[in-house]
N, C-alpha and C positions, 0 to 999 in steps of 0.2 A: 633371550636367546637372539642372536642376530639374523635378521631376515635376509633372503636372497637379494632383494634390491639393494640393501646397505652393503652387502658383500660385493656386489658388482661395482658400487661406487668406490668402495675401499681398494678393489682391484684396479679401478682406474687410476687412483692415486699411486699405487704400487708400480704401475706401469711407466710412471714418468721417468724414474732413473733408468729403467730398462731401455726406454726410448732414446734417452740421451746417449747412454753408452753405445747402443747399437748405431745410432746416428754418426758417432764419430769413429766407428770401426772403419779401417782402411782396406775395404775388400769390395769386390764387384757386387756382392749380394747385399751389402749393408743398406743401400737405399730402398730395396725391396722390403727388407726385414724391418727397417724403421717405419716405412709406410704401413706395413702389416700391423705393427705394434701400435701405432697412432690410430689405424682404422679400427683395431679391436677396442681400443679405448673409447673411440667415437660411437661404436656400436653399443658399448655398455651404457653410454650416456643415454641413448634412446632407450634401451632395454630396461634399465633400472627404474625409470620413471614409468614406463608402460606397465611393467610387472607390479609396481607399487600401487598403481591406480587400479589395475585389473584385479588384483588379489587383495585390495583394501589393506595394504601394508605400508601405508605412509607412516612416518615417524618423524619426531623432532630431529633425531640424528640424521636421517636421510634428507630432511628439508634443509638442514644446515650444511651437510657434507656435499651434496649433489651440485650445488652452484660453486662451491669451493674447488671441487674436483675438476669441473669444466674450466674454470678460469685458469687453474694452475697448469693443467694440460696444454690449453691453448697458448698461454703466455710463455711457457717453457719452449713449446715447438716454435713459436714465432721469434723467440730470442735466439734460438740455435740456427734457425733459417736465416735470420738477419746477420749473425756472425758469419755464416758461411757465404753470404752475399750482401755485404754492407753498402749497397748502393741506395741512393735517395728513392729510386723507384720502388723498392721494397720498404724502405724506412718509413715513408709516409703512411701507408695503410697500417703498418705495425703500430706506429704512434697513435693513430686514431682508435684502433681497436683496444689497445692497452689502456689508453686514456679514458675511453668510454667505459670499460669495465671497472676501473677505479671510481669514476663518477657515479655510475649507476649503483655500484655496491654501497658507496657512502650515502647516496640518495635513499636507498632502500633502508639502510640501517637507521638513518634520521627518521624516515617516514614511520618506521616501526616504533621508534621512540615517542612519536607524537600520536601513535595509534591509528595511523593511516596507511599501514603496509599494503593493504589490497589495491590502493591507488597506483602502486608501481609494480603489480604482479606481472609475470612473464606473459607476453602476448604471443599471438600467431606470428607477427612480424619478427619477434625474436627467434621463434623456431626456424623460420626461413633463413635469417641471418646466420644462425648456428649451422645449418646445413651448408650453406655457401662457404662459411669459414672452414669447416671440417673438410670438405671436399678439396677446397683450394690448398689447404695445408698438405694434404696427401699428394696432390700434383706437384707442389713445390718440393716436397721431399724427393720426389722422383725425377728431380732436375737432370741428373747425369745418368738417366736410365736408357735402355735400348729403345724406348718409345720416341726419343728424339726431343728437340728444343720446344716443339709446339706444346708439350705436356707443361713445361714451366710457364710458357706464355699464357696458357689457358688458366693455369693455377694462379698467376699474378692477376689476370683479368677477374677471376672469381674473387680473389682477395680484395680487389678494389670494389667489387659489387658488395662484398660483406662489409667493407669500411663505410660505404654509402648507407646500407641498411642499418649499420651500427649507429651512425650519426642520426639517422632518421628515428630509430627507436629511442634513442636517448632524448631526442626533442620531444617525442610523444610522451615519455615518462616525466620530463621536465614540466611540460604543459599540464599534465594530469596533476603534478605535485605543486604547481605554482600557487594555488590558493594557500596551501599550508606553508610554503616557502616564504611567501609575501606577507604572511600574517593576516590574510583576508578570509580565513575560514569563519564561518558563522556569522558573516555580516550580511 
């Protein structure tokens, strides 16, 4: 039987095409609806992990799907935002965030193969980064809303903060993994 935390993770994945379609609707309500869909997905990210730990319902499926769902949702949102505003100011943090996610995912996979997966487990810094990233994306989606241009500027500022935290957490993971990467474990 599929447990609620896993259902929430699958819902997050199912919301990705809904988000994209709503994002591209040419209507005044579309940015609000797209932000709401993304916000709901971001809340399921927090809620599924919280419930899985609280109810002792962690599972191999959830352990695999949760980070995949997170990365897919964020990458898709960043790509559509970048398509809507293809300036270098947005391109730089998007490149950093997507590049880091690919690097850390590959690092985690490799570390799991050598039996040292715990070395690159999610940290508190990663949770702060994720929060800044999710809030920034919601604000960037609301670019043309009634709230005014300051919302987009704040979203961009938070995205740069998320990019800095992204690089910092990647460096922390690489330092922790360095003994395995350099072949110096057990010496």
